C-alpha positions in Angstrom: 4.2 -19.8 -4.3 7.2 -21.1 -2.4 7.9 -21.9 1.2 11.4 -21.9 2.5 12.6 -21.3 -1.0 11.0 -24.5 -2.3 7.8 -24.9 -4.4 4.6 -26.5 -3.3 3.8 -30.0 -4.6 0.3 -30.2 -6.1 -1.5 -33.2 -7.4 -5.0 -34.0 -8.5 -5.8 -37.7 -8.0 -9.3 -37.2 -9.4 -11.6 -34.5 -10.8 -12.9 -33.3 -7.5 -9.7 -33.6 -5.3 -6.7 -31.4 -5.1 -3.7 -32.2 -2.8 -1.3 -29.5 -1.8 1.9 -30.5 0.1 4.0 -27.8 1.7 7.7 -28.4 1.7 8.0 -27.0 5.3 5.6 -25.9 8.1 3.8 -22.7 7.0 1.8 -20.7 9.5 -0.7 -19.1 7.2 -1.5 -22.4 5.6 -3.7 -22.4 2.5 -4.2 -18.7 2.9 -1.3 -18.5 0.5 -3.7 -19.7 -2.2 -6.3 -16.9 -1.6 -5.2 -14.8 -4.6 -4.1 -17.6 -6.8 -6.0 -17.4 -10.2 -7.3 -20.5 -11.9 -6.3 -20.2 -15.5 -7.8 -22.1 -18.5 -5.6 -25.0 -19.7 -7.1 -24.9 -23.2 -6.0 -21.3 -23.7 -2.7 -21.2 -21.9 -1.1 -24.6 -21.7 1.0 -24.1 -24.8 2.3 -20.8 -23.4 3.2 -22.5 -20.2 5.1 -25.2 -21.9 6.9 -22.6 -24.1 7.8 -20.5 -21.0 5.8 -17.5 -22.2 2.9 -17.7 -19.7 3.8 -14.3 -18.2 3.4 -12.5 -21.5 0.6 -14.7 -23.1 -2.1 -12.2 -22.1 -1.6 -8.4 -22.3 -3.2 -5.1 -23.3 -3.2 -6.1 -26.9 -5.0 -9.5 -26.4 -8.5 -9.2 -27.8 -11.2 -9.7 -25.2 -12.4 -12.8 -27.1 -9.1 -14.4 -26.4 -9.4 -14.1 -22.7 -11.2 -16.6 -20.4 -11.7 -16.8 -16.6 -14.0 -18.1 -13.8 -15.1 -14.7 -12.5 -18.6 -13.2 -12.5 -17.8 -10.9 -15.4 -15.8 -11.3 -18.7 -14.0 -8.5 -20.4 -16.1 -7.2 -23.3 -14.3 -4.0 -24.3 -11.0 -2.2 -23.5 -10.3 1.3 -24.5 -6.7 2.2 -23.4 -6.6 5.2 -21.0 -10.5 5.4 -21.0 -12.4 2.4 -19.8 -12.9 -1.3 -19.4 -16.3 -2.8 -20.0 -17.2 -6.2 -18.4 -20.2 -8.2 -19.3 -22.1 -10.7 -17.2 -20.5 -14.2 -17.3 -23.5 -16.6 -18.0 -21.4 -19.6 -16.9 -20.5 -18.1 -13.4 -20.9 -20.8 -10.7 -22.3 -18.9 -7.7 -25.9 -18.5 -6.7 -27.5 -16.4 -4.0 -29.4 -17.7 -1.0 -32.6 -17.9 -3.0 -30.9 -19.9 -5.7 -30.8 -17.1 -8.3 -27.7 -17.0 -10.5 -25.1 -14.4 -9.8 -23.9 -11.8 -10.7 -26.9 -9.4 -10.4 -25.5 -6.8 -12.8 -25.5 -7.2 -16.5 -22.5 -5.0 -17.1 -19.8 -3.3 -15.1 -17.9 -0.4 -16.6 -14.6 0.8 -15.0 -13.8 4.3 -16.1 -10.1 5.4 -16.0 -10.1 8.9 -14.4 -6.5 10.0 -13.8 -7.4 13.3 -12.1 -8.8 13.2 -8.5 -10.8 16.4 -9.0 -12.4 15.1 -12.2 -13.2 11.9 -10.3 -14.9 13.9 -7.5 -17.0 15.9 -10.0 -18.2 12.7 -11.7 -19.1 11.2 -8.4 -21.1 14.3 -7.4 -23.0 14.5 -10.7 -23.8 10.8 -10.8 -21.5 9.9 -13.7 -19.7 7.5 -11.3 -21.4 5.2 -8.8 -18.2 4.8 -6.7 -14.5 5.2 -6.8 -11.7 2.6 -6.6 -10.2 4.1 -3.5 -11.3 6.0 -0.5 -12.3 9.7 -0.8 -9.9 12.4 0.1 -10.5 14.2 3.4 -10.8 17.6 1.7 -13.7 16.2 -0.4 -15.8 14.9 2.5 -17.7 18.2 3.1 -18.8 18.5 -0.5 -19.8 14.8 -0.7 -21.7 15.1 2.6 -23.9 17.8 1.1 -24.7 15.6 -1.8 -25.4 12.7 0.6 -27.8 14.9 2.6 -29.9 15.1 -0.6 -30.1 11.3 -0.8 -28.0 10.9 -3.9 -24.9 9.4 -2.2 -24.2 7.1 0.7 -21.1 7.8 2.9 -19.3 5.1 4.9 -16.7 5.8 7.6 -14.7 2.5 8.0 -12.4 3.8 10.6 -8.6 3.9 10.5 -7.1 2.3 7.4 -4.4 -0.3 7.0 -2.0 1.9 5.1 0.0 4.6 6.9 2.1 7.1 5.1 5.7 6.2 4.7 8.9 8.3 4.8 12.2 6.6 4.2 15.8 7.2 3.1 17.7 5.2 0.5 20.0 3.1 2.9 21.8 1.2 0.1 25.4 2.5 0.2 26.0 1.2 -3.3 22.9 2.9 -4.9 23.2 5.6 -7.6 22.1 8.3 -5.1 24.5 7.3 -2.3 26.9 10.1 -1.4 30.0 9.0 0.4 30.5 12.5 1.7 27.2 12.4 3.5 27.1 9.1 5.4 24.8 10.8 8.0 21.9 10.3 5.6 22.0 6.6 6.4 22.2 6.9 10.2 19.4 5.9 12.6 20.0 9.1 14.6 18.8 11.1 11.6 15.7 9.1 11.3 14.9 9.4 15.0 15.5 13.1 14.8 13.0 13.4 12.0 10.5 11.4 14.0 11.1 13.8 16.9 10.8 16.9 14.7 7.3 16.2 13.3 4.3 17.0 15.4 2.0 14.1 14.5 -1.2 15.7 15.9 -0.6 18.8 13.8 0.4 16.6 10.9 -3.0 14.8 11.1 -4.9 18.1 11.2 -2.9 19.7 8.4 -2.5 16.8 5.9 -5.7 14.8 6.5 -7.9 17.6 8.0 -8.2 15.5 11.2 -9.4 12.4 9.3 -6.4 10.3 10.4 -4.6 9.0 13.5 -1.0 9.4 14.5 1.1 6.2 14.0 4.6 5.0 14.9 4.9 1.7 12.9 3.8 0.0 9.7 0.9 -1.9 11.2 -2.1 0.1 12.1 -5.0 -0.6 14.5 -7.1 -1.7 11.5 -5.1 -4.9 11.5 -6.4 -6.1 14.8 -4.7 -9.4 14.9 -1.2 -8.2 14.4 -1.2 -4.6 15.7 1.1 -3.8 18.7 0.0 -0.6 20.5 3.0 -0.1 22.8 5.9 0.3 20.3 8.9 2.5 21.1 8.1 6.1 20.2 10.3 9.0 19.1 7.5 11.5 19.7 7.4 15.3 19.1 10.5 16.7 20.9 12.4 19.3 18.8 15.1 19.6 21.5 15.7 15.8 21.4 15.9 16.1 17.6 18.5 18.8 17.8 20.7 16.7 20.2 20.6 13.7 17.8 21.6 15.9 14.9 24.5 17.4 17.0 25.6 13.8 17.7 26.0 13.4 13.9 28.2 16.5 13.8 25.5 18.6 12.2 25.7 22.2 13.4 24.9 25.6 12.1 28.5 26.7 11.6 27.8 29.9 9.6 24.6 31.1 11.4 22.4 30.9 8.3 19.8 28.7 10.0 20.8 25.6 8.1 22.9 22.9 9.7 26.2 22.0 8.2 27.9 18.6 8.3 31.5 18.1 9.5 32.8 18.7 6.0 31.1 22.1 5.8 28.3 20.9 3.4 24.7 22.0 4.1 22.6 19.3 5.8 20.3 19.0 2.8 18.5 16.2 0.9 15.9 15.8 -1.8 12.5 14.2 -1.0 10.5 12.8 -3.9 6.8 12.1 -3.7 3.8 11.5 -6.0 2.6 14.4 -8.0 -1.2 14.9 -8.1 -1.8 13.1 -4.8 -2.9 15.9 -2.6 -2.3 14.1 0.7 1.2 13.1 -0.3 2.0 16.6 -1.6 0.7 18.2 1.6 2.5 15.7 3.8 5.8 16.3 2.0 5.4 20.1 2.5 4.7 19.6 6.2 7.8 17.4 6.6 9.9 20.0 4.7 8.6 22.9 6.9 9.0 20.9 10.2 12.6 19.9 9.4 13.5 23.4 8.4 12.8 24.4 12.0 15.6 22.1 13.2 18.0 23.2 10.5 17.5 20.5 7.9 17.0 21.7 4.3 14.6 19.5 2.3 14.0 20.0 -1.5 10.6 18.4 -2.3 10.3 17.1 -5.9 6.8 15.8 -7.0 6.9 13.2 -9.7 4.3 11.5 -11.9 3.6 8.1 -10.4 5.4 6.3 -13.3 8.5 8.4 -13.0 8.4 7.9 -9.2 8.2 4.2 -9.4 11.0 4.1 -11.9 13.3 6.1 -9.6 12.5 3.8 -6.7 13.2 0.7 -8.7 16.5 2.1 -9.9 17.5 3.3 -6.4 17.9 6.8 -7.8 16.6 8.9 -4.9 17.7 10.1 -1.5 14.4 10.1 0.4 10.8 9.2 -0.4 7.4 10.1 1.0 4.8 7.6 -0.3 2.0 5.3 0.8 2.0 1.5 0.2 -1.1 -0.5 -0.2 -1.5 -3.5 2.1 -2.2 -6.7 0.1 -2.8 -9.1 3.1 -3.3 -8.9 6.8 -0.9 -11.7 7.6 2.8 -10.6 7.7 4.0 -14.0 6.5 2.4 -13.2 3.1 4.4 -9.9 2.9 7.9 -11.4 3.3 9.2 -9.5 0.3 8.9 -6.4 2.5 10.2 -7.8 5.8 13.2 -9.9 4.6 16.4 -8.2 3.7 16.6 -10.2 0.5 13.2 -9.0 -0.6 12.5 -6.8 -3.6 10.0 -4.7 -1.6 12.4 -4.2 1.3 12.3 -0.6 -0.1 15.0 1.1 1.9 17.7 -1.4 0.8 16.2 -4.2 -1.4 17.7 -7.4 -2.6 20.5 -7.8 -0.1 22.6 -10.9 -0.5 23.3 -10.8 3.3 21.6 -8.6 5.9 23.4 -5.2 5.8 22.8 -4.6 9.5 22.4 -6.6 12.7 18.9 -5.4 13.2 17.9 -6.6 9.7 19.5 -9.9 10.5 17.4 -10.1 13.6 14.2 -9.4 11.7 15.1 -12.0 9.1 15.5 -14.6 11.8 12.3 -13.7 13.6 10.3 -13.7 10.4 11.6 -17.1 9.4 10.5 -18.4 12.8 7.2 -16.6 12.5 6.4 -18.1 9.1 7.1 -21.7 10.1 5.4 -21.6 13.5 2.0 -23.3 13.7 1.2 -21.8 17.1 -0.9 -18.6 16.6 0.2 -17.0 19.9 3.9 -17.7 19.2 3.5 -16.1 15.7 2.0 -13.0 17.3 4.8 -12.7 19.9 7.5 -13.1 17.2 5.9 -10.5 15.0 5.5 -8.1 17.9 9.3 -8.4 18.4 9.8 -7.6 14.7 7.6 -4.5 15.0 9.6 -3.3 18.1 12.9 -3.6 16.3 11.4 -1.8 13.3 10.1 1.0 15.5 13.5 1.4 17.2 15.5 1.5 13.9 12.9 3.4 11.8 13.9 2.3 8.3 10.6 3.9 7.5 9.2 6.7 9.6 5.4 6.7 9.8 3.4 9.8 10.9 -0.3 9.1 10.3 -2.8 6.6 8.9 -5.9 8.1 7.3 -9.4 7.0 8.0 -11.1 5.2 5.2 -14.0 7.2 3.9 -16.0 5.7 1.0 -18.9 7.0 -1.0 -21.4 5.2 -3.4 -24.3 6.5 -5.3 -27.7 5.8 -3.6 -28.7 3.4 -6.4 -26.0 0.9 -5.5 -27.3 -2.1 -3.5 -25.4 -4.7 -1.4 -22.2 -2.5 -1.1 -20.2 -3.7 2.0 -17.0 -1.6 1.9 -13.8 -3.1 3.4 -10.6 -1.5 4.5 -8.6 -3.9 2.3 -8.7 -2.9 -1.4 -10.6 -3.3 -3.6 -12.8 -1.4 -1.1 -16.1 -1.8 -3.0 -15.3 -4.3 -5.8 -14.2 -7.2 -3.6 -17.7 -8.8 -4.0 -18.7 -7.7 -7.6 -21.1 -10.6 -8.0 -23.3 -9.4 -5.2 -23.5 -5.7 -6.2 -26.8 -4.5 -7.7 -28.7 -1.4 -8.5 -32.2 -0.4 -7.6 -34.8 -2.0 -9.9 -35.8 1.3 -11.5 -32.3 2.0 -12.6 -30.3 0.7 -15.6 -28.3 -2.3 -14.6 -24.9 -0.8 -15.3 -22.3 0.1 -12.6 -19.6 2.6 -13.1 -16.4 3.2 -11.1 
């Protein structure tokens, strides 16, 4: 809630007027307020004054102690099992006919940590839809159920979130090895991009339900997508030449490259355990890089352990998938700016570590403060081109968004931006002859 490092000034001259003053020009404008929750003063003012607002509500807070303006209120929470929400009788919205929303009396969110168990529950009608898109390998089975009329399938096209492969580029991190500086060189990242056949990657990892990509912004983000970025496409010979330029050669004939110090050209790649697409993708990367002499040790980790390693900088390379939170890049500055905590390859820099990161910083600062839409697009196009040339993150594919709901769910209008189904919970309904309870 800051612009140019300064807070917004907010005042309410009367009960029906709110004045927001920005400390500097801000391209996205009031879009910044889209996800800002309105919290109850009578419940939280004392916590705000005491400086404990961030911890005032938590998992141990009884549902009766919570209050909000949404269509549902929390009625029950069973850790690791489910959350049950009841209809909020004070909700303000009405439909076009003047009927009070929401339509549902209750919404139950089941916590299902295993993807296979989630699939089975969806097929048997124990779930009405899932939080995220369905896996490519599950489509055929769900299509058979849909053909019986028990499910509805939606193909929303390419998604916003490509897969992401990156190295830890922080030379001061716990995992940094001064004897292997080549791990932080752009030539290595370009060689890896050259070594992976993206068409085969799409077919193997996503069973064809994806598209090859070369940057962090996909065609799903129509306003900001740039189709003609620099590409380091599938060329194993070009990959070999780049590795040779780093002094990586097979000096002992064992099929694995060695660095100038005689150490094997080897690194560890961590990914999320239990996510089948990520596990398959990491295996394909490992096998493709083996063909050019790079040895990759894949280590799947539970998501909590993986995030912990990322936050501590205790890793050499990662294969993961981020979730886009907003279409506008100015609202994702924590990723783009070198000082940002989500600048994952080298977060929290006091000063840009490289010239190209300094250039991106300057372009994004201009992009944020410009009020000219075309100028903002041109600036961000330049940012994407620098990113594609330097490859701090190598992207291979963006999966299509495939969504399934039970046939009894009405008014579902799936979106590529999460939450895919639950973005309009007040309008969701079920067929009249069904119990008015929705499950996820």
